[in-house]
N, C-alpha and C positions, 0 to 999 in steps of 0.2 A: 470810703463812699457807703459800705454797709452799715457802719456804725451810725453814721448820719442818718440814714433812712430809717432805721431802726429809731433813733431817738426822737425823730419828728413824729413817729406813730406813738411812741410811749408819752409825750408830753401831753397831748389832749386826755389820753386815759387817766393820767394821773391827776389833772384838772377836775375830770369829773368826778373822779373818785371822792375829791374833796368837797366840791360843790354840793352835789347831792344829799351827803350825808347834814350839811350846815343849813341847808334850806328845809330838811326834815326837821331838824332842831329848831329852827326859828318857827315853823309851824306849829309844834306840839307844846312849845312854852310860851302861853299866852300870859300876860300878865295878870295878877290876880285882882288888879283894880285898874282896869286900862281908861285911859284919858279919852274921853267923848269928843270928839273933833266937831260933830254936826247932830243937831236935834230937829227931828220931824214931829210935828203936832198934826194929828189929823182931826178935823171936825167932829164934834160931839153929835152921836146919835140919840135921840130923845124916844123914851118908852114911858107910858103910864097904864095904870090900871086903876078902875075905880072900884074901891071896897065896898061890899054891900052893908047897909045899914038895917038890920033886922030890929025889931021890936023889943025882942027879949033874947037871952041868951041862948044860942041854938049851935050845936056842932054841925058843921056842913062842909063838903068838898066841893070845888066849883073849879072845873077844868078851864085852863086857859090856853095852853097850846099854841102860843105866839113864838116866832123866831124874831129875835132882834141882832142885827148884824152890822158890824162896821169893818172897812178894810182899807189897805193901802196897796196901790202897785207902782213901781217904776221899773227901769231897766234892770235894776239888780236884784230888787226885793218883791214879793208878793206876800202880804200878811193878810188873814182874815181872823176876825175876833167875832164868835158867836155866843148869844146866849138865848136858850131856849126855856121860855118862861112856861114851865109844866103847869102848875095849879095853884089854887088858893086855898088854905084850910081856916075857917072861922071856929074860934073857941077849941082848938084842938086839945082833947082829953090828954094827950099825949105830953105835950109842952106847955099846956095851960097859958096858950097864946094863940094869936092870930099869925099866918106866915104863907109865904110862896117859895115853893121849892123851883130850884132850876138847874139847868145842866150848862156848863161853859165849856166852848170847844175852842182851842186856839191852835192855828197852823202858820207856819212860815216856810217860803221856799227861795233859796239864793241861787242866781246865776254864776256868782263870783263870791269868795270868801267863806266865812262860816258863821254860824250862831254861835253868841258868847253865852247870853243868859236871859231870862225871862222872869218876870214879877206880874203879879195882878193884884192891884190894891182896890179895896172898897170903901169909900170915904162917905159917912153918913153925916145928914144935918142933925139928927137927934140921938145922940149917943145914949143918951138915958132910956129912951123909949123904944129902941130898936137894936136889934143885934143881927151879925152875919155870921153865920155857923158854915164852915167847909168841912165837907165830908172827907176824912182823910181813910176810909176804909179801904184797903188795897183792893176788893172787889169792884170798887166803883170810881177807881183811878186808871187812867189810860195814857201811856207816854211812847214817844218814840224820839230817841235821840238826845233824851233828857235823864236827869238824874231823878229818883223819886224826890217829888216834890215836899218841901216844907209847908207849913202855914200856921197862921194864929187867926183866932176868932177876936170877935170884937165885944164879947159880953161883959168883961168887966175892967175895961181900959179905954181911953179916947183915941188910943194908937189904932189907925185903920185895920181892918181885917187884911190879910195878904195871903197870896200863894209866891213862893219863892222857888226858882230851879236855876240850875246851869246845863249848859249842852255837854253831853258826853265827847268827848273827842273835839273833832273840828266839823261837825256835820254841814251840808248845804241846806238842811231841813229839818224841821221838828213839829212835834203835836204833841197837845194836852187835851185831855179832857177830864172835868172833875164834876161833883155835884155840891149845891150849896142850899141852904136855907136862910131866908129873910125873914126875920122875926119881927112881931109889932107888940108891944106889951101894953099900948095905950087902951083906952075902951073905945074904940072907931072915934076920936075926935082930934086927930092930929093928922096931918099930911106927912108921908114919909117919902125921903128921897135919898139915895145914894148913888154914887158915880163909882162904876167900875172901870178902871184903866190897867190897859194891857200896856206894858212897858219891856220893850224888846230891845237888846242892845246885840248888835253883829259887826262883824268885820269885813268890809267891802272889798278887800285886795289892796287898799291904800290909807283908810281910817277906820276909827270906830264910830259907828252913827247908832243913835237912840231914836227909837220911833214910839209916840205915846199914842194909843188906840182908846178914847173914851166912850162909853155906853151911860148914859144918865137913866136910872131906873126911879120912878114916882107911883107911889102908892097914895091916890088921892080919896077924899071924902065924898060920899053921893051926893 
């Protein structure tokens, strides 16, 4: 009778010792290329700026200081994608071009599951007449629960500029802040347009989901 009673107590303990490590193993070993079961596309937010048209070449700084934001929320995930359009520079002597500098901020929070990866792509309509430069200086990059981001500018390629990073571990939230410059190489005679799309992949406890959050930026002639 004593052995039977002891055996009944030991069996649940043995099962627990097997189940817990297996569950940890499954959680920590995420697939390198997960299969996306569902994709959510958020409506595009539009922003435009009218470039000044001076009668002669002049170097000038014009504050913009406008926040452009797009977001998504459901029972599992809350995502915010912000672009703070800081300033416009006309005929910059440093870059020999006009440009807009801005700050991008991305954050996501989950009530279940974990963040997998984040990409932000910039797709322009005039690759030869404009470029997107992502500032990779460590002093201007802030992250939480993300690997140091890699990035590519769009100066010499028709491939869109991008920022790419993956989550560290299995976090339920993440944060990214970076700076960028949007250059214009024309003589104030072309309308420019680029779409910044935040692409978040996360696991909600049962499937991998992708969320696409676009913000369209336009710099138009006066």
